[in-house]
C-alpha positions in Angstrom: -9.0 -16.7 20.6 -11.5 -15.5 17.9 -10.4 -15.2 14.2 -10.9 -11.5 14.4 -8.0 -10.9 16.8 -5.5 -12.1 14.1 -5.9 -8.9 12.3 -3.5 -6.9 14.5 -2.8 -8.7 17.8 -0.5 -11.5 16.9 2.8 -10.6 15.4 4.1 -12.4 12.4 6.2 -15.4 13.0 9.3 -13.9 11.4 10.4 -10.4 10.7 8.8 -8.2 7.9 10.6 -8.3 4.6 13.2 -5.6 4.3 15.5 -4.5 1.5 18.3 -2.0 1.0 15.8 0.9 0.7 14.8 0.2 4.3 17.0 1.9 6.7 17.3 4.8 9.1 20.3 6.5 7.4 18.7 6.6 3.9 15.3 7.8 5.3 16.9 10.6 7.3 19.0 11.7 4.4 16.1 11.8 1.9 13.8 13.5 4.5 16.4 16.2 5.1 17.3 16.9 1.4 14.1 16.2 -0.6 12.0 19.0 0.7 14.7 21.6 -0.2 14.8 20.6 -3.9 12.3 21.3 -6.7 10.3 18.2 -7.5 11.8 17.9 -11.0 15.2 17.9 -9.5 14.2 15.5 -6.8 13.0 13.1 -9.5 16.1 13.5 -11.6 18.3 12.6 -8.6 15.9 9.7 -7.8 16.3 8.3 -11.3 20.1 8.3 -10.9 19.9 6.7 -7.4 17.5 4.0 -8.8 19.9 3.0 -11.6 22.7 2.8 -9.0 20.7 0.7 -6.6 19.3 -1.8 -9.1 22.9 -2.8 -10.0 23.7 -3.4 -6.4 20.6 -5.4 -5.4 21.0 -8.5 -7.5 18.6 -10.6 -5.4 15.9 -8.0 -5.5 16.5 -7.4 -9.2 16.0 -11.1 -9.9 12.9 -11.3 -7.8 11.3 -8.3 -9.5 12.1 -10.0 -12.9 10.3 -13.2 -11.7 7.3 -11.2 -10.4 7.0 -9.4 -13.7 7.2 -12.7 -15.7 4.1 -13.8 -13.8 2.3 -10.5 -14.5 3.4 -10.2 -18.1 3.7 -13.9 -19.3 3.8 -12.8 -23.0 6.5 -10.2 -22.6 9.9 -10.8 -24.1 13.1 -10.6 -22.0 13.9 -7.1 -23.3 10.5 -5.8 -22.2 10.9 -7.4 -18.8 14.3 -5.7 -18.3 12.9 -2.4 -19.4 10.0 -2.8 -17.0 12.3 -3.8 -14.1 14.3 -0.7 -14.7 11.2 1.4 -14.8 10.0 -0.2 -11.6 13.2 0.7 -9.7 12.9 4.3 -10.9 9.2 4.6 -10.0 10.0 3.4 -6.5 12.7 6.0 -6.2 10.2 8.7 -7.4 7.7 7.4 -4.8 10.4 7.4 -2.1 11.3 11.0 -2.8 7.6 12.0 -2.7 7.0 9.9 0.5 9.4 12.0 2.4 8.6 15.4 0.8 5.2 15.8 -1.0 3.5 13.3 1.3 4.5 15.3 4.4 3.2 18.6 3.0 -0.3 20.1 3.5 -3.3 18.4 1.9 -3.8 21.5 -0.3 -0.3 20.9 -1.9 -0.9 17.2 -2.3 -4.2 17.7 -4.0 -2.5 19.9 -6.6 -0.4 16.9 -7.6 -3.5 14.8 -8.3 -5.0 15.3 -11.8 -8.0 13.1 -11.6 -10.1 10.7 -9.4 -11.6 7.9 -11.3 -15.1 6.6 -10.2 -15.6 9.2 -7.6 -19.5 8.9 -8.1 -19.5 5.4 -6.6 -17.7 6.7 -3.5 -19.7 9.8 -2.9 -22.9 8.2 -1.4 -20.8 6.6 1.3 -19.2 9.9 2.1 -22.6 11.6 2.3 -23.9 8.8 4.5 -21.0 9.3 6.9 -20.4 5.6 6.7 -17.2 4.0 7.7 -15.3 1.7 5.3 -12.1 -0.3 4.8 -9.9 1.4 2.1 -8.0 -1.6 0.6 -4.8 -0.7 -1.3 -1.4 -2.4 -2.1 2.2 -1.7 -2.4 1.2 -0.1 -5.8 1.9 3.5 -6.6 1.9 6.0 -3.8 -0.3 4.1 -1.4 0.5 6.3 1.6 -0.6 9.4 -0.4 -3.8 7.7 -1.2 -4.5 7.3 2.5 -3.7 11.0 3.3 -6.0 12.1 0.5 -9.0 10.6 2.2 -8.7 12.9 5.2 -10.1 16.1 3.6 -13.5 14.3 3.2 -14.1 14.6 6.9 -12.9 11.1 7.7 -10.3 10.1 10.3 -8.1 7.5 8.5 -6.4 4.8 10.5 -3.6 3.4 8.5 -2.4 -0.1 9.4 1.3 -0.4 9.0 3.9 -3.1 9.8 6.4 -2.7 12.7 9.2 -0.7 11.3 12.8 -1.9 11.8 13.7 1.5 13.3 11.5 3.8 15.4 12.9 6.8 13.6 11.6 5.5 10.2 8.1 5.5 11.6 8.5 9.1 12.9 9.6 10.1 9.4 6.7 8.5 7.7 4.2 10.1 10.1 5.7 13.5 9.8 6.4 16.2 12.4 3.1 18.0 12.0 0.8 15.0 11.5 -2.8 15.8 10.9 -5.1 14.5 13.7 -7.3 13.0 11.0 -4.6 10.6 10.0 -3.5 8.0 12.5 -1.1 5.0 12.3 -1.8 1.7 13.8 0.8 -1.1 14.0 -0.5 -4.5 12.9 1.2 -6.0 16.1 -0.8 -3.7 18.4 -2.6 -5.8 21.1 -6.2 -4.9 21.2 -6.0 -3.2 17.8 -9.0 -5.1 16.4 -11.4 -3.6 18.9 -9.9 -0.1 18.4 -10.4 -0.4 14.6 -13.8 -1.8 14.9 -15.0 1.0 17.1 -13.4 3.5 14.6 -15.3 2.0 11.7 -18.6 2.0 13.6 -18.0 5.8 14.2 -17.7 6.4 10.5 -13.9 6.4 10.2 -11.7 4.7 7.6 -9.3 1.9 8.1 -6.6 1.8 5.3 -4.8 -1.4 4.8 -2.3 -2.9 2.2 -3.7 -6.2 0.9 -0.9 -7.7 -1.2 1.3 -9.2 1.6 0.5 -12.0 4.0 0.8 -11.2 7.7 1.8 -14.6 8.9 -1.4 -14.9 11.0 -3.5 -18.0 10.8 -6.2 -16.1 9.1 -4.1 -15.8 5.9 -5.5 -17.8 3.0 -4.2 -18.9 -0.3 -5.9 -17.2 -3.4 -5.1 -17.7 -7.1 -3.1 -14.7 -8.1 -2.0 -14.3 -11.8 -2.4 -18.1 -12.2 -0.7 -19.3 -9.0 -1.7 -19.4 -5.3 -0.4 -16.7 -3.0 -1.4 -16.1 0.6 -3.4 -13.0 1.4 -4.7 -11.5 4.6 -8.4 -12.1 5.2 -8.3 -10.1 8.4 -9.4 -6.8 6.9 -12.6 -8.5 5.6 -13.3 -10.1 9.0 -13.0 -6.6 10.4 -15.3 -5.1 7.7 -17.9 -7.8 8.3 -17.8 -7.3 12.0 -18.3 -3.5 11.6 -20.9 -3.8 9.0 -19.0 -1.7 6.5 -17.8 -2.3 2.8 -14.3 -2.7 1.5 -13.4 -0.1 -1.2 -10.2 -0.5 -3.3 -8.0 2.6 -3.5 -4.9 3.1 -5.6 -2.9 6.2 -6.4 -0.7 5.8 -9.6 1.9 8.1 -11.1 1.3 9.3 -14.6 3.9 9.8 -17.3 3.7 13.6 -16.6 4.6 12.9 -12.9 1.1 13.8 -11.6 -1.0 11.2 -9.8 -4.4 9.7 -10.5 -6.7 8.2 -7.8 -8.5 5.0 -8.8 -11.5 3.9 -6.8 -12.7 0.3 -7.4 -16.1 -1.3 -7.1 -17.5 -1.4 -3.6 -16.9 -4.9 -2.1 -19.7 -5.8 0.4 -18.7 -8.4 3.0 -21.4 -10.9 4.1 -21.2 -13.1 7.1 -19.3 -16.2 6.2 -18.3 -14.6 2.9 -15.0 -13.0 3.9 -13.0 -15.4 1.7 -15.3 -14.5 -1.2 -14.8 -10.8 -0.7 -11.0 -11.4 -0.5 -11.0 -13.2 -3.8 -12.9 -10.3 -5.4 -10.3 -7.9 -4.1 -7.5 -10.0 -5.5 -9.1 -9.8 -8.9 -9.2 -6.0 -8.5 -5.5 -6.1 -7.5 -4.7 -8.1 -10.6 -6.4 -5.5 -12.7 -4.6 -2.5 -11.4 -1.2 -4.2 -11.1 -1.5 -5.2 -14.8 -2.3 -1.6 -15.5 0.9 -0.3 -13.9 3.3 -3.3 -13.4 6.2 -1.0 -13.0 4.5 0.6 -9.9 4.0 -2.6 -7.9 6.8 -2.5 -5.3 7.6 -5.9 -4.0 11.3 -6.7 -4.0 11.0 -10.4 -3.2 9.6 -13.4 -5.2 5.9 -13.2 -4.3 5.1 -16.6 -5.7 8.0 -18.4 -4.0 8.2 -16.9 -0.6 6.7 -18.6 2.5 4.1 -16.6 4.4 5.3 -14.2 7.2 8.7 -13.8 5.7 7.8 -10.7 3.6 
């Protein structure tokens, strides 16, 4: 079996990490109620729910504290606690938008984005009708970032993990899903060939880079001073297709509008996939440090074996 097949064809050795926010009942409730409320009211309720959840998720609360201690080594305990509280609230805001704003038309979504940073470095690739791998993370509203690529005439193939409940995936995709946005499970047999052909057609493959998959192609990279395993599969895919990797992040501002951040284009040379991955990890560090309270991993990233998160 070639290393390329590890991108999507082999399932992780153990289940994807889940937490109390993951669940059919909660998703259904938010999906039903959120679109009926003004966004300001949605966020007010989300803030109350976040404060409730953080007191009832001691393991996740402790894990987030430890993660932030790695990211903010000079922060005092009070600052860490304040950032933890802000992180839970930001995740609740994102969760409310995930099942309301993210499921609306692109025109409505665009009205909630105030600025796109470094669009000039992205424009030549758009004009050349070139495919690329859009690399993001569990940082900010990653799902909205993928949706906002579709108006540029690109079909976006979003790689997602197998969800615990099929209904959750249906809610994430929406009832009136745009044909230019497609979801591909990372345990889909034959998925590598499917995505390779898509990239060669000029499509986009969007993938979150900050969690190991449990495949043999995961490699350890220094991350905020300590090794963490990251997936090299997306870089193998990009190299095979002859396309670059472009970092994308969608962060929430204090005024509750979003900003898109486009990182430096990362070319992937044959035999240099691990080099490109390390470059992407440096980019991740930069944007996570910019918004540590919007990096949503509720497990101890530096002390969790691969394939368990």
